[in-house]
C-alpha positions as CSV (number, residue, x, y, z in Angstrom):
1,M,12.4,8.5,-17.4
2,R,9.2,10.2,-18.6
3,V,6.3,9.6,-16.3
4,G,2.5,9.9,-16.7
5,I,0.2,10.0,-13.7
6,V,-3.4,8.7,-14.0
7,G,-5.5,10.2,-11.2
8,T,-5.7,13.7,-9.8
9,S,-6.3,13.0,-6.1
10,W,-3.7,10.5,-4.8
11,G,-1.9,11.1,-8.1
12,R,-0.6,14.4,-6.8
13,M,1.5,12.6,-4.2
14,H,3.2,10.7,-7.0
15,I,3.8,13.9,-9.0
16,G,6.1,15.2,-6.2
17,A,7.5,11.8,-5.5
18,F,8.7,11.0,-9.0
19,R,10.1,14.5,-9.5
20,A,12.0,14.3,-6.2
21,A,13.3,10.9,-7.5
22,G,14.7,12.5,-10.6
23,A,12.0,11.7,-13.2
24,E,10.2,14.0,-15.6
25,V,6.4,14.1,-15.0
26,V,5.1,15.1,-18.4
27,A,1.5,14.0,-18.5
28,L,-1.6,13.9,-16.2
29,C,-4.9,12.1,-16.8
30,G,-8.1,12.6,-14.9
31,G,-11.8,12.0,-15.4
32,N,-12.6,15.8,-15.1
33,L,-10.7,17.4,-17.9
34,E,-11.1,21.0,-16.6
35,K,-9.8,20.0,-13.2
36,T,-7.0,18.0,-14.7
37,R,-5.9,21.0,-16.9
38,G,-5.9,23.2,-13.8
39,I,-3.7,20.9,-11.8
40,A,-1.4,20.3,-14.7
41,Q,-1.0,24.0,-15.2
42,R,-0.2,24.6,-11.5
43,E,2.3,21.7,-11.5
44,G,3.9,22.6,-14.8
45,I,2.9,19.4,-16.6
46,A,2.8,19.7,-20.4
47,L,-0.1,17.3,-21.2
48,A,-3.5,17.2,-19.5
49,T,-5.9,14.6,-20.8
50,N,-8.8,12.3,-19.9
51,D,-7.6,9.6,-22.3
52,V,-5.2,7.0,-20.8
53,A,-4.0,6.0,-24.3
54,A,-3.1,9.6,-25.1
55,L,-1.1,9.8,-21.9
56,C,0.7,6.6,-22.7
57,R,1.9,7.8,-26.0
58,D,4.1,10.4,-24.3
59,V,5.6,8.4,-21.4
60,E,7.6,5.3,-20.5
61,L,6.2,4.8,-17.0
62,V,2.5,5.1,-15.9
63,V,1.4,5.6,-12.3
64,V,-2.2,4.4,-11.9
65,A,-3.7,6.4,-9.0
66,S,-7.2,6.5,-10.3
67,P,-10.3,5.4,-8.3
68,D,-10.0,1.7,-7.1
69,A,-12.7,0.4,-9.5
70,M,-10.7,1.8,-12.5
71,H,-7.3,0.3,-11.7
72,R,-7.7,-2.9,-13.7
73,D,-8.7,-1.1,-16.9
74,H,-6.0,1.6,-16.6
75,V,-3.3,-0.9,-15.7
76,K,-4.2,-3.2,-18.6
77,S,-4.3,-0.2,-21.0
78,A,-0.8,0.9,-20.0
79,L,0.7,-2.7,-20.2
80,A,-0.9,-3.2,-23.6
81,L,1.0,-0.1,-24.8
82,G,4.3,-1.4,-23.4
83,K,4.6,0.8,-20.3
84,H,6.0,0.1,-16.9
85,V,3.3,0.5,-14.2
86,L,3.2,1.5,-10.6
87,C,-0.3,1.0,-9.3
88,E,-1.8,2.5,-6.1
89,K,-3.3,0.1,-3.6
90,P,-5.5,-1.9,-3.9
91,L,-4.3,-3.5,-7.1
92,A,-7.9,-4.3,-8.1
93,M,-11.4,-4.7,-6.7
94,T,-11.5,-8.5,-6.7
95,L,-9.1,-11.4,-6.5
96,D,-9.9,-12.5,-10.0
97,E,-9.0,-9.1,-11.3
98,A,-5.8,-9.0,-9.3
99,N,-4.7,-12.4,-10.5
100,D,-5.4,-11.3,-14.0
101,L,-3.3,-8.2,-13.7
102,A,-0.5,-10.2,-12.0
103,T,-0.5,-12.7,-14.9
104,T,-0.6,-9.9,-17.5
105,A,2.3,-8.1,-15.8
106,E,4.5,-11.2,-15.6
107,A,3.9,-11.9,-19.3
108,S,4.6,-8.2,-20.3
109,G,8.2,-8.1,-19.2
110,R,7.6,-4.6,-17.9
111,R,8.4,-3.3,-14.4
112,C,5.2,-3.5,-12.3
113,A,4.6,-2.8,-8.6
114,V,1.9,-1.9,-6.1
115,S,2.4,1.2,-4.0
116,F,2.5,0.1,-0.4
117,P,4.5,2.8,1.4
118,Y,4.8,1.0,4.8
119,R,7.6,-1.0,3.1
120,Q,9.5,2.2,2.5
121,L,9.3,3.6,6.1
122,P,12.9,3.4,7.6
123,P,11.9,2.1,11.0
124,L,10.0,-0.7,9.4
125,T,12.6,-1.7,6.9
126,A,15.1,-1.9,9.8
127,L,12.7,-3.9,11.9
128,R,12.0,-6.4,9.1
129,K,15.8,-6.9,8.7
130,W,16.1,-7.6,12.4
131,L,13.1,-9.8,13.0
132,P,13.6,-13.5,13.8
133,R,10.9,-15.9,12.8
134,V,7.5,-14.4,13.6
135,R,4.8,-16.4,15.4
136,E,2.2,-13.7,15.7
137,I,1.4,-10.1,14.7
138,D,-1.4,-8.2,16.3
139,V,-2.5,-4.8,14.8
140,T,-5.3,-2.4,15.8
141,L,-5.8,0.4,13.3
142,R,-8.1,3.2,14.4
143,S,-9.0,5.7,11.8
144,S,-11.1,8.8,11.8
145,F,-11.2,8.7,8.0
146,V,-13.3,5.5,7.7
147,T,-16.7,6.3,6.3
148,T,-17.7,3.0,4.7
149,L,-16.3,-0.4,3.9
150,E,-18.3,-0.5,0.6
151,G,-17.0,0.8,-2.7
152,S,-13.4,-0.1,-2.3
153,G,-11.4,-3.3,-2.9
154,D,-9.7,-3.2,0.5
155,F,-12.2,-2.5,3.3
156,G,-11.4,1.2,3.2
157,G,-7.6,1.0,3.3
158,M,-7.0,-2.3,5.0
159,S,-4.7,-3.5,2.2
160,H,-1.9,-1.3,3.6
161,V,-2.0,-3.2,6.9
162,I,-2.4,-6.7,5.3
163,D,0.6,-6.2,3.0
164,A,2.8,-4.8,5.8
165,A,1.8,-7.6,8.2
166,L,2.5,-10.3,5.5
167,W,5.8,-8.6,4.6
168,L,7.0,-8.3,8.3
169,A,5.9,-11.9,8.9
170,G,7.6,-13.2,5.7
171,G,4.7,-15.6,5.0
172,D,1.7,-16.3,2.8
173,A,-1.9,-16.6,4.0
174,E,-3.4,-20.0,4.2
175,S,-6.9,-19.4,5.7
176,V,-8.9,-16.5,7.1
177,A,-11.6,-15.9,9.6
178,A,-13.3,-12.5,9.6
179,A,-16.1,-10.5,11.0
180,I,-17.5,-7.2,9.6
181,S,-19.7,-5.0,11.8
182,G,-20.7,-1.6,10.5
183,Q,-17.5,0.3,9.7
184,S,-15.2,-2.2,11.6
185,V,-13.5,-5.3,10.3
186,S,-11.6,-8.0,12.3
187,I,-9.4,-10.5,10.3
188,N,-7.6,-13.5,11.6
189,V,-5.0,-14.9,9.1
190,A,-3.4,-18.3,9.5
191,L,0.0,-18.4,7.7
192,R,1.4,-21.3,5.7
193,G,4.0,-23.0,7.8
194,G,2.7,-21.5,11.0
195,G,2.1,-18.1,12.4
196,V,-1.0,-15.9,12.7
197,L,-2.0,-12.3,12.0
198,N,-4.8,-10.6,14.0
199,L,-5.8,-7.4,12.2
200,V,-8.5,-5.0,13.3
201,H,-9.6,-1.8,11.5
202,R,-12.2,0.4,13.1
203,P,-13.3,4.0,13.2
204,T,-12.4,6.4,16.0
205,V,-13.6,9.8,17.1
206,E,-9.9,10.7,17.7
207,P,-8.7,12.6,14.6
208,G,-6.1,10.8,12.5
209,I,-4.9,7.3,11.9
210,H,-3.5,5.3,14.9
211,G,-1.9,2.0,14.4
212,T,-0.6,-0.2,17.3
213,W,1.6,-3.1,16.2
214,S,2.7,-6.0,18.4
215,I,4.9,-8.8,17.1
216,A,6.0,-12.0,18.9
217,G,8.1,-15.0,18.2
218,D,10.2,-17.5,20.1
219,G,12.2,-15.6,22.7
220,F,11.2,-12.1,21.6
221,E,8.5,-9.6,21.3
222,A,8.5,-6.2,19.5
223,G,6.2,-3.4,18.7
224,F,5.8,0.1,17.3
225,F,3.2,2.8,16.6
226,A,2.5,4.1,13.1
227,G,-0.1,6.6,12.0
228,Y,-1.1,10.0,10.7
229,Q,-1.1,12.7,13.4
230,P,-3.2,15.8,12.3
231,S,-1.5,17.9,15.1
232,L,1.8,17.2,13.5
233,S,0.5,17.5,9.9
234,G,2.0,14.2,8.9
235,W,2.9,10.6,9.6
236,R,4.7,9.5,12.7
237,V,6.3,6.1,13.2
238,S,7.7,5.4,16.7
239,A,11.1,3.7,17.2
240,P,10.4,0.0,16.9
241,R,11.4,-1.7,20.2
242,A,12.1,-5.3,21.0
243,C,12.4,-7.3,24.2
244,V,14.9,-10.1,24.2
245,E,16.0,-11.9,27.4
246,G,13.9,-9.5,29.5
247,T,15.4,-6.3,28.2
248,W,13.8,-3.8,25.9
249,R,15.9,-1.9,23.3
250,D,15.3,0.3,20.2
251,I,15.8,-1.5,16.9
252,A,15.9,1.8,14.9
253,P,15.1,5.5,15.2
254,G,11.5,6.6,14.7
255,V,10.4,9.2,12.2
256,D,8.3,12.3,12.7
257,P,7.2,15.3,10.6
258,R,9.8,18.0,10.9
259,A,9.9,21.6,9.7
260,H,11.7,22.1,6.3
261,Q,11.8,18.3,5.7
262,R,9.6,16.1,3.5
263,E,6.8,14.5,5.5
264,P,7.6,10.8,6.2
265,W,4.7,9.3,4.2
266,A,5.6,11.6,1.3
267,E,9.3,10.5,1.7
268,A,8.2,6.9,1.6
269,H,6.6,7.6,-1.8
270,V,9.9,9.2,-3.0
271,A,11.8,6.1,-1.8
272,A,9.4,3.9,-3.8
273,A,9.8,6.1,-6.9
274,R,13.6,5.9,-6.6
275,A,13.5,2.1,-6.3
276,F,11.1,1.8,-9.3
277,L,13.2,4.1,-11.5
278,A,16.4,2.2,-10.5
279,G,14.8,-1.2,-11.2
280,D,15.2,-2.3,-7.6
281,M,12.0,-4.2,-7.5
282,S,13.0,-6.2,-4.4
283,R,12.1,-3.1,-2.4
284,L,8.6,-3.0,-3.8
285,A,5.5,-5.1,-3.8
286,S,5.0,-7.0,-7.0
287,F,1.6,-7.4,-8.7
288,R,1.6,-11.1,-7.5
289,E,2.1,-9.8,-3.9
290,G,-0.7,-7.4,-4.5
291,A,-2.9,-10.3,-5.5
292,K,-1.9,-12.2,-2.3
293,V,-3.2,-9.2,-0.3
294,Q,-6.4,-9.3,-2.4
295,A,-6.7,-13.1,-1.6
296,V,-6.8,-12.2,2.1
297,I,-9.6,-9.7,1.5
298,D,-11.5,-12.1,-0.7
299,A,-11.3,-14.9,1.9
300,A,-12.3,-12.4,4.6
301,S,-15.4,-11.4,2.7
302,R,-16.3,-15.1,2.1
303,S,-15.7,-15.9,5.8
304,H,-17.9,-13.0,6.9
305,A,-20.7,-14.3,4.6
306,S,-20.4,-18.0,5.6
307,G,-19.6,-17.6,9.3
308,R,-16.7,-20.1,8.8
309,R,-12.9,-19.9,8.3
310,E,-12.2,-19.8,4.6
311,R,-9.0,-20.9,2.7
312,T,-7.4,-18.4,0.5
313,R,-7.7,-18.9,-3.3
314,A,-4.4,-17.3,-4.4
């Protein structure tokens, strides 16, 4: 399948991922044409352009990895021209935009998915398969890369955590209470049919991304660590562990960056590319699921403004 990449920052991750998955990456689009041409030349990509329509003429599949605020326009352009679309997170800047894209995607008959790599990390896919009914998930994500919560559609990267928590819990959000303070956000999500997610994202002076996950249900608790470790030059996910009847055991092996092997976060992108190319959409987040993540962010913003718990509008 011939692939075009829109975006020259995160887009470079997708160049390697789709090539490793067996696709031809034949076109690259970026806002700065000189920069785009330079990257395309280094990567051996035939077409470099700043026109999404021109890119679409040469490809069957478009990866939208442009700045968040441009996702909606670039996705709609690709779908209007009949292309399959993989979109970087967040799907859009607002819930209305995300719902519009989900509806457009469903009507198009094209393959459409949002890139949420947590779903492709082997320790987490094994944990989700094992998990009984989840009652509560608590996550604290500490990141040295948080600079502002403004200017993105997902509180500076929180959509990854929201999607992974909803996916592991196997539920949809019903209502949200949230507080935003400076660069920190705390979100409490009540799930339909019972269950709760407590999600915290805050800056840290410790380099990297450090996520501590705790999961509980009737008769069990489980947990793992996941994050980017600068000292290891990559992502590390600990072996997920579970305690049942008073005994802890590993559910699956963890993953670490290893010499001469693809880094785990990059490997997760390859796994997503393989699934997309194969049409195995069950392994990926649909645009409708991307809109459900945006519904949590929308309700969190309204809750912070009102000082009350707000129902989701998805």
